[in-house]
C-alpha positions as semicolon CSV with decimal commas, in nm:
position;residue;x (nm);y (nm);z (nm)
1;M;4,153;10,326;-20,153
2;P;4,475;10,235;-20,324
3;A;4,735;10,066;-20,110
4;F;4,954;10,378;-20,115
5;P;4,895;10,679;-20,339
6;D;5,156;10,703;-20,616
7;G;5,245;11,066;-20,545
8;L;5,356;10,971;-20,195
9;R;5,607;10,717;-20,328
10;S;5,812;10,992;-20,489
11;M;5,774;11,200;-20,171
12;E;5,916;10,908;-19,972
13;R;6,217;10,876;-20,203
14;A;6,281;11,250;-20,189
15;A;6,260;11,246;-19,808
16;W;6,524;10,972;-19,788
17;A;6,748;11,162;-20,030
18;V;6,720;11,481;-19,825
19;A;6,786;11,292;-19,500
20;G;7,097;11,132;-19,651
21;L;7,232;11,463;-19,778
22;L;7,170;11,631;-19,443
23;W;7,348;11,344;-19,264
24;F;7,644;11,369;-19,502
25;F;7,690;11,744;-19,460
26;W;7,618;11,750;-19,086
27;L;7,864;11,474;-19,005
28;G;8,155;11,669;-19,154
29;A;8,061;12,005;-19,003
30;E;8,222;12,120;-18,681
31;D;7,908;12,264;-18,524
32;G;7,836;12,228;-18,156
33;S;7,470;12,333;-18,162
34;A;7,182;12,089;-18,124
35;D;7,007;12,224;-18,434
36;G;7,203;12,007;-18,677
37;P;7,123;11,669;-18,520
38;L;6,761;11,772;-18,469
39;L;6,729;11,862;-18,837
40;V;6,891;11,536;-18,949
41;A;6,676;11,333;-18,708
42;A;6,356;11,510;-18,816
43;A;6,433;11,446;-19,184
44;A;6,518;11,081;-19,118
45;C;6,206;11,028;-18,908
46;L;5,988;11,188;-19,175
47;A;6,131;10,951;-19,434
48;L;6,093;10,658;-19,194
49;G;5,732;10,752;-19,124
50;L;5,649;10,760;-19,494
51;T;5,820;10,424;-19,543
52;L;5,632;10,267;-19,252
53;L;5,303;10,406;-19,380
54;R;5,370;10,264;-19,727
55;R;5,465;9,924;-19,590
56;W;5,164;9,917;-19,360
57;R;4,932;10,001;-19,647
58;S;5,102;9,776;-19,903
59;R;5,097;9,461;-19,694
60;R;4,831;9,226;-19,811
61;G;4,526;9,346;-19,629
62;G;4,703;9,631;-19,448
63;A;4,406;9,857;-19,497
64;D;4,176;9,574;-19,391
65;I;4,368;9,532;-19,065
66;G;4,318;9,901;-18,989
67;A;3,950;9,870;-19,074
68;A;3,915;9,561;-18,853
69;V;4,077;9,738;-18,558
70;A;3,847;10,037;-18,611
71;Y;3,548;9,802;-18,631
72;G;3,653;9,645;-18,302
73;L;3,694;9,984;-18,135
74;F;3,387;10,159;-18,269
75;G;3,155;9,865;-18,336
76;R;3,091;9,963;-18,697
77;R;3,274;9,982;-19,024
78;L;3,453;10,304;-19,095
79;D;3,494;10,484;-19,420
80;P;3,831;10,401;-19,586
81;R;3,915;10,770;-19,567
82;A;3,887;10,760;-19,189
83;V;4,108;10,451;-19,173
84;W;4,367;10,622;-19,396
85;L;4,358;10,933;-19,176
86;A;4,403;10,725;-18,862
87;Q;4,692;10,529;-19,010
88;S;4,874;10,839;-19,134
89;S;4,822;11,009;-18,796
90;V;4,960;10,709;-18,605
91;C;5,267;10,692;-18,833
92;G;5,320;11,066;-18,794
93;F;5,296;11,043;-18,416
94;G;5,542;10,753;-18,403
95;S;5,785;10,933;-18,631
96;G;5,766;11,250;-18,424
97;L;5,816;11,050;-18,106
98;A;6,141;10,909;-18,248
99;V;6,300;11,247;-18,335
100;G;6,435;11,326;-17,987
101;P;6,595;10,988;-17,915
102;L;6,737;10,969;-18,268
103;A;6,886;11,319;-18,237
104;A;7,045;11,220;-17,903
105;L;7,185;10,905;-18,065
106;L;7,326;11,109;-18,354
107;M;7,489;11,346;-18,106
108;L;7,651;11,053;-17,925
109;V;7,769;10,902;-18,253
110;K;7,927;11,230;-18,359
111;V;8,101;11,268;-18,023
112;S;8,242;10,915;-18,055
113;L;8,356;10,966;-18,416
114;H;8,532;11,297;-18,369
115;G;8,728;11,206;-18,055
116;H;8,803;11,562;-17,941
117;P;8,939;11,617;-17,588
118;A;8,621;11,814;-17,513
119;P;8,302;11,658;-17,653
120;D;8,097;11,850;-17,911
121;F;7,781;11,811;-17,705
122;S;7,743;11,820;-17,329
123;G;7,513;11,600;-17,129
124;G;7,283;11,897;-17,073
125;E;7,245;11,953;-17,446
126;I;7,160;11,590;-17,501
127;A;6,908;11,600;-17,216
128;G;6,759;11,918;-17,364
129;V;6,706;11,741;-17,696
130;L;6,537;11,449;-17,519
131;M;6,310;11,686;-17,326
132;R;6,174;11,819;-17,656
133;T;6,039;11,475;-17,751
134;P;5,673;11,551;-17,659
135;A;5,677;11,860;-17,881
136;W;5,818;11,658;-18,170
137;A;5,555;11,388;-18,113
138;L;5,280;11,650;-18,134
139;A;5,438;11,797;-18,448
140;G;5,453;11,448;-18,602
141;L;5,090;11,384;-18,517
142;C;4,989;11,713;-18,680
143;L;5,202;11,640;-18,986
144;G;5,061;11,288;-19,021
145;A;4,705;11,410;-18,986
146;S;4,763;11,688;-19,238
147;L;4,916;11,439;-19,482
148;G;4,613;11,214;-19,439
149;L;4,367;11,500;-19,485
150;A;4,552;11,636;-19,788
151;T;4,559;11,291;-19,948
152;V;4,188;11,238;-19,886
153;A;4,111;11,581;-20,031
154;W;4,339;11,532;-20,332
155;I;4,205;11,189;-20,426
156;G;3,846;11,301;-20,368
157;R;3,901;11,610;-20,581
158;A;4,065;11,420;-20,863
159;G;3,740;11,230;-20,921
160;S;3,925;10,905;-20,971
161;G;3,642;10,705;-20,821
162;V;3,869;10,561;-20,555
163;W;3,674;10,724;-20,275
164;G;3,345;10,732;-20,463
165;E;3,194;10,422;-20,309
166;R;3,065;10,440;-19,956
167;V;3,140;10,163;-19,715
168;Q;2,824;9,968;-19,657
169;S;2,712;9,914;-19,302
170;P;2,641;9,560;-19,191
171;P;2,275;9,460;-19,234
172;G;2,052;9,604;-18,963
173;E;2,294;9,879;-18,863
174;E;2,232;10,243;-18,945
175;R;2,513;10,455;-19,077
């Protein structure tokens, strides 16, 4: 498997551009709902997840580290597609887990920047955003897994030969 599929690099750049634009427009808006910071945090965490996945895969031997961990857990070598799927799912879960706390931090930053006599967000709204963290973590896990599955399907369909070779089992072990 390539270190990081080329199509995902442009997706990562686009995600950072969208997150920056959302941050720029949200910061100037006088909106007291929690939807704005959640949207900005979700976009930023998506971009961060793609960046972390790229860096994990592009490190020298990043895919080998994932394969070694899988070998230690399951006692056999895994197909590179399974390692890719696991890595994208873990990055998705971590990104989703960060949405709630990042949205709460953005809400606090906006309250401190705008200095109104009455804050834009109450403590209950911030707590409500933090209570949604498990749902965002599940959404991130699903998004990471779907990204991994779509990438595996796309590369396998393209016939590029990247996935064509099967991982050989160690001698004496059945696959």
